[in-house]
C-alpha positions in Angstrom: 133.4 227.7 220.5 133.2 225.6 217.9 129.3 226.0 218.1 129.4 230.2 218.2 132.7 229.2 215.0 129.8 226.9 212.7 126.9 229.5 213.3 129.5 232.4 212.1 131.1 230.3 209.4 126.8 230.0 208.1 125.9 232.8 208.5 129.2 233.9 206.3 127.9 231.8 203.8 124.6 232.8 203.6 125.8 236.3 203.2 127.9 235.3 200.0 127.0 237.1 196.8 125.5 234.1 195.2 124.9 234.0 191.4 128.2 235.8 190.1 127.6 233.5 186.7 124.8 235.7 185.6 125.9 238.0 183.3 127.5 235.0 181.8 123.8 233.3 182.0 122.5 236.7 180.6 124.3 236.8 177.5 123.2 233.4 176.4 119.7 234.1 176.9 120.5 237.6 175.2 119.5 239.3 177.9 120.3 242.9 179.4 124.0 241.7 181.2 124.7 245.4 182.0 121.8 245.0 184.3 123.1 241.6 185.4 127.0 242.7 186.3 125.7 245.8 188.4 123.7 243.2 190.6 126.6 240.8 191.3 128.7 244.2 191.5 126.2 245.6 194.2 126.1 242.3 195.8 129.6 242.4 196.4 129.8 245.6 197.6 127.0 244.7 199.9 128.4 241.8 200.9 132.0 243.3 202.1 129.9 246.7 203.8 127.0 244.3 205.9 129.1 241.2 206.5 131.7 243.0 209.4 128.6 244.7 211.1 127.2 241.2 211.4 130.0 239.5 212.9 130.2 242.6 214.9 126.4 242.3 215.8 126.3 238.2 216.1 129.8 239.2 219.0 126.3 240.1 221.6 124.2 237.5 220.7 
């Protein structure tokens, strides 16, 4: 049971949206802040959609 819980935890951590500070870094580097913000928002939305699906699939593996 503990191994299953660890595996689920690692999968959720791996799927977590990374680099939420990207728009700040883009602003400091005079980059495209809107594009960076869109990337963060899209990755967060995909996280919310994909993780429950992955967790359901993992239960059958």
